[in-house]
BALOBA-1460 file (C-alpha; in Angstrom, 3 decimals):
// residues 146
<rec num="1" residu="x" x="-2.749" y="-48.404" z="-143.900"/>
<rec num="2" residu="x" x="-0.346" y="-50.266" z="-141.151"/>
<rec num="3" residu="x" x="2.431" y="-49.150" z="-143.577"/>
<rec num="4" residu="x" x="1.552" y="-45.143" z="-143.553"/>
<rec num="5" residu="x" x="1.129" y="-44.810" z="-139.648"/>
<rec num="6" residu="x" x="4.771" y="-46.792" z="-139.087"/>
<rec num="7" residu="x" x="6.944" y="-44.018" z="-139.742"/>
<rec num="8" residu="x" x="5.090" y="-41.698" z="-136.762"/>
<rec num="9" residu="x" x="4.777" y="-44.752" z="-134.479"/>
<rec num="10" residu="x" x="8.782" y="-44.942" z="-134.942"/>
<rec num="11" residu="x" x="9.081" y="-40.949" z="-134.036"/>
<rec num="12" residu="x" x="7.063" y="-41.340" z="-131.167"/>
<rec num="13" residu="x" x="8.894" y="-44.421" z="-129.742"/>
<rec num="14" residu="x" x="12.109" y="-42.421" z="-130.366"/>
<rec num="15" residu="x" x="10.726" y="-39.220" z="-128.830"/>
<rec num="16" residu="x" x="9.467" y="-41.376" z="-125.956"/>
<rec num="17" residu="x" x="13.274" y="-43.272" z="-125.524"/>
<rec num="18" residu="x" x="14.569" y="-39.708" z="-125.595"/>
<rec num="19" residu="x" x="12.373" y="-38.312" z="-123.026"/>
<rec num="20" residu="x" x="13.083" y="-41.472" z="-120.686"/>
<rec num="21" residu="x" x="16.592" y="-40.909" z="-121.151"/>
<rec num="22" residu="x" x="16.682" y="-37.407" z="-120.269"/>
<rec num="23" residu="x" x="14.305" y="-37.988" z="-117.081"/>
<rec num="24" residu="x" x="16.268" y="-40.780" z="-115.949"/>
<rec num="25" residu="x" x="19.657" y="-38.568" z="-116.716"/>
<rec num="26" residu="x" x="18.111" y="-36.018" z="-114.689"/>
<rec num="27" residu="x" x="16.835" y="-38.225" z="-111.733"/>
<rec num="28" residu="x" x="20.333" y="-39.659" z="-111.412"/>
<rec num="29" residu="x" x="22.007" y="-36.383" z="-111.181"/>
<rec num="30" residu="x" x="19.231" y="-35.404" z="-108.628"/>
<rec num="31" residu="x" x="20.380" y="-38.034" z="-106.957"/>
<rec num="32" residu="x" x="23.760" y="-36.899" z="-106.956"/>
<rec num="33" residu="x" x="23.435" y="-33.306" z="-105.685"/>
<rec num="34" residu="x" x="21.265" y="-34.111" z="-102.809"/>
<rec num="35" residu="x" x="23.841" y="-37.142" z="-101.841"/>
<rec num="36" residu="x" x="26.318" y="-34.230" z="-101.978"/>
<rec num="37" residu="x" x="24.204" y="-31.529" z="-99.872"/>
<rec num="38" residu="x" x="22.999" y="-34.417" z="-97.516"/>
<rec num="39" residu="x" x="27.382" y="-35.433" z="-97.195"/>
<rec num="40" residu="x" x="27.612" y="-31.732" z="-96.844"/>
<rec num="41" residu="x" x="25.385" y="-31.417" z="-93.871"/>
<rec num="42" residu="x" x="26.944" y="-34.255" z="-92.244"/>
<rec num="43" residu="x" x="30.124" y="-32.891" z="-92.609"/>
<rec num="44" residu="x" x="28.715" y="-29.771" z="-90.865"/>
<rec num="45" residu="x" x="27.385" y="-32.179" z="-88.100"/>
<rec num="46" residu="x" x="30.662" y="-33.585" z="-87.275"/>
<rec num="47" residu="x" x="32.487" y="-30.004" z="-87.053"/>
<rec num="48" residu="x" x="29.816" y="-29.098" z="-84.303"/>
<rec num="49" residu="x" x="30.464" y="-32.245" z="-82.594"/>
<rec num="50" residu="x" x="34.027" y="-31.101" z="-82.469"/>
<rec num="51" residu="x" x="33.200" y="-27.882" z="-81.564"/>
<rec num="52" residu="x" x="30.678" y="-28.680" z="-79.003"/>
<rec num="53" residu="x" x="32.681" y="-31.939" z="-77.494"/>
<rec num="54" residu="x" x="34.356" y="-29.882" z="-74.509"/>
<rec num="55" residu="x" x="30.466" y="-28.640" z="-73.691"/>
<rec num="56" residu="x" x="29.176" y="-32.047" z="-74.173"/>
<rec num="57" residu="x" x="32.005" y="-33.459" z="-71.373"/>
<rec num="58" residu="x" x="31.281" y="-30.376" z="-69.321"/>
<rec num="59" residu="x" x="27.479" y="-30.756" z="-68.812"/>
<rec num="60" residu="x" x="27.397" y="-34.273" z="-68.482"/>
<rec num="61" residu="x" x="28.241" y="-34.381" z="-64.771"/>
<rec num="62" residu="x" x="25.982" y="-34.248" z="-62.242"/>
<rec num="63" residu="x" x="27.956" y="-31.755" z="-59.902"/>
<rec num="64" residu="x" x="28.474" y="-29.228" z="-62.761"/>
<rec num="65" residu="x" x="24.890" y="-29.667" z="-63.931"/>
<rec num="66" residu="x" x="23.991" y="-28.413" z="-60.306"/>
<rec num="67" residu="x" x="26.225" y="-25.764" z="-60.342"/>
<rec num="68" residu="x" x="25.051" y="-24.459" z="-63.798"/>
<rec num="69" residu="x" x="21.056" y="-24.671" z="-62.450"/>
<rec num="70" residu="x" x="22.270" y="-22.650" z="-59.122"/>
<rec num="71" residu="x" x="23.691" y="-19.715" z="-61.815"/>
<rec num="72" residu="x" x="20.638" y="-19.809" z="-63.614"/>
<rec num="73" residu="x" x="18.119" y="-19.810" z="-60.902"/>
<rec num="74" residu="x" x="20.003" y="-16.649" z="-59.420"/>
<rec num="75" residu="x" x="18.367" y="-13.407" z="-59.611"/>
<rec num="76" residu="x" x="21.587" y="-11.661" z="-58.904"/>
<rec num="77" residu="x" x="22.951" y="-10.230" z="-62.453"/>
<rec num="78" residu="x" x="26.316" y="-9.858" z="-60.890"/>
<rec num="79" residu="x" x="26.958" y="-13.928" z="-60.632"/>
<rec num="80" residu="x" x="27.633" y="-15.815" z="-57.697"/>
<rec num="81" residu="x" x="30.889" y="-16.540" z="-55.790"/>
<rec num="82" residu="x" x="32.267" y="-19.683" z="-55.093"/>
<rec num="83" residu="x" x="30.954" y="-19.387" z="-50.883"/>
<rec num="84" residu="x" x="27.335" y="-18.902" z="-52.111"/>
<rec num="85" residu="x" x="27.571" y="-21.410" z="-55.079"/>
<rec num="86" residu="x" x="28.451" y="-24.007" z="-52.518"/>
<rec num="87" residu="x" x="25.595" y="-23.158" z="-50.444"/>
<rec num="88" residu="x" x="23.010" y="-23.490" z="-53.606"/>
<rec num="89" residu="x" x="24.832" y="-27.099" z="-54.489"/>
<rec num="90" residu="x" x="26.039" y="-28.320" z="-51.145"/>
<rec num="91" residu="x" x="29.250" y="-29.558" z="-52.954"/>
<rec num="92" residu="x" x="32.381" y="-28.720" z="-51.149"/>
<rec num="93" residu="x" x="34.512" y="-25.652" z="-51.670"/>
<rec num="94" residu="x" x="37.305" y="-27.288" z="-53.754"/>
<rec num="95" residu="x" x="34.673" y="-29.536" z="-55.636"/>
<rec num="96" residu="x" x="33.042" y="-26.077" z="-56.916"/>
<rec num="97" residu="x" x="36.251" y="-24.911" z="-57.783"/>
<rec num="98" residu="x" x="37.418" y="-27.854" z="-59.656"/>
<rec num="99" residu="x" x="34.312" y="-27.806" z="-61.654"/>
<rec num="100" residu="x" x="33.921" y="-24.356" z="-62.307"/>
<rec num="101" residu="x" x="37.462" y="-24.248" z="-63.774"/>
<rec num="102" residu="x" x="36.120" y="-26.916" z="-66.018"/>
<rec num="103" residu="x" x="32.798" y="-24.998" z="-66.794"/>
<rec num="104" residu="x" x="34.944" y="-22.092" z="-67.597"/>
<rec num="105" residu="x" x="37.354" y="-23.862" z="-69.924"/>
<rec num="106" residu="x" x="34.522" y="-25.488" z="-71.746"/>
<rec num="107" residu="x" x="33.027" y="-22.023" z="-72.396"/>
<rec num="108" residu="x" x="30.073" y="-22.311" z="-70.321"/>
<rec num="109" residu="x" x="30.291" y="-19.988" z="-67.915"/>
<rec num="110" residu="x" x="31.811" y="-16.318" z="-67.581"/>
<rec num="111" residu="x" x="33.734" y="-14.861" z="-64.594"/>
<rec num="112" residu="x" x="33.757" y="-11.071" z="-63.244"/>
<rec num="113" residu="x" x="36.660" y="-9.981" z="-61.351"/>
<rec num="114" residu="x" x="36.405" y="-8.038" z="-58.482"/>
<rec num="115" residu="x" x="39.701" y="-7.261" z="-56.669"/>
<rec num="116" residu="x" x="40.362" y="-10.703" z="-54.924"/>
<rec num="117" residu="x" x="36.847" y="-11.692" z="-55.446"/>
<rec num="118" residu="x" x="35.475" y="-13.854" z="-58.416"/>
<rec num="119" residu="x" x="31.905" y="-13.871" z="-59.738"/>
<rec num="120" residu="x" x="30.946" y="-16.714" z="-61.906"/>
<rec num="121" residu="x" x="27.630" y="-16.212" z="-64.217"/>
<rec num="122" residu="x" x="25.997" y="-17.706" z="-67.135"/>
<rec num="123" residu="x" x="26.114" y="-15.478" z="-70.456"/>
<rec num="124" residu="x" x="24.037" y="-16.581" z="-73.804"/>
<rec num="125" residu="x" x="27.657" y="-15.400" z="-75.439"/>
<rec num="126" residu="x" x="29.105" y="-18.484" z="-74.696"/>
<rec num="127" residu="x" x="29.431" y="-21.737" z="-75.918"/>
<rec num="128" residu="x" x="26.241" y="-22.971" z="-75.024"/>
<rec num="129" residu="x" x="25.267" y="-21.078" z="-77.857"/>
<rec num="130" residu="x" x="27.134" y="-23.235" z="-80.333"/>
<rec num="131" residu="x" x="25.043" y="-26.435" z="-78.541"/>
<rec num="132" residu="x" x="21.811" y="-24.671" z="-79.853"/>
<rec num="133" residu="x" x="23.400" y="-24.206" z="-83.269"/>
<rec num="134" residu="x" x="24.472" y="-27.882" z="-83.309"/>
<rec num="135" residu="x" x="20.816" y="-28.620" z="-82.300"/>
<rec num="136" residu="x" x="19.219" y="-26.944" z="-84.850"/>
<rec num="137" residu="x" x="21.400" y="-28.638" z="-87.478"/>
<rec num="138" residu="x" x="20.571" y="-31.954" z="-85.981"/>
<rec num="139" residu="x" x="16.958" y="-30.873" z="-85.960"/>
<rec num="140" residu="x" x="16.826" y="-29.837" z="-89.796"/>
<rec num="141" residu="x" x="18.808" y="-32.549" z="-91.313"/>
<rec num="142" residu="x" x="16.338" y="-35.197" z="-89.306"/>
<rec num="143" residu="x" x="13.156" y="-32.876" z="-90.680"/>
<rec num="144" residu="x" x="14.903" y="-32.887" z="-94.219"/>
<rec num="145" residu="x" x="16.342" y="-37.011" z="-94.313"/>
<rec num="146" residu="x" x="13.980" y="-38.923" z="-92.041"/>
């Protein structure tokens, strides 16, 4: 009786081994694909860091943060002049001008010129949107991998 069932057992063992081989191959391929996808996402985040570098440096300064806050607090849709920002932040006029230049170079604020007058304002189309995208990429990455 054992001899009669032995070919069936051998067939089952062979099927079992084939199944396991295919399963482990699938798992290994999935890990490779997952690792590639993870690396691609890390590469995107590295690019985001490069794009946001000037923004990070600009918003890391307390004086520039107070200027950003002053621009965000205003109800004036035309922007603020240097003298108005000086009053709101209690910074000197030269300091405000210096920090405004850094914020403009970083693409955080925009200036509108009217003759010899400059009006500074926040515009959501600036590089702050890039910062938002960066944070979204980080958030999605963390949710998926941690």
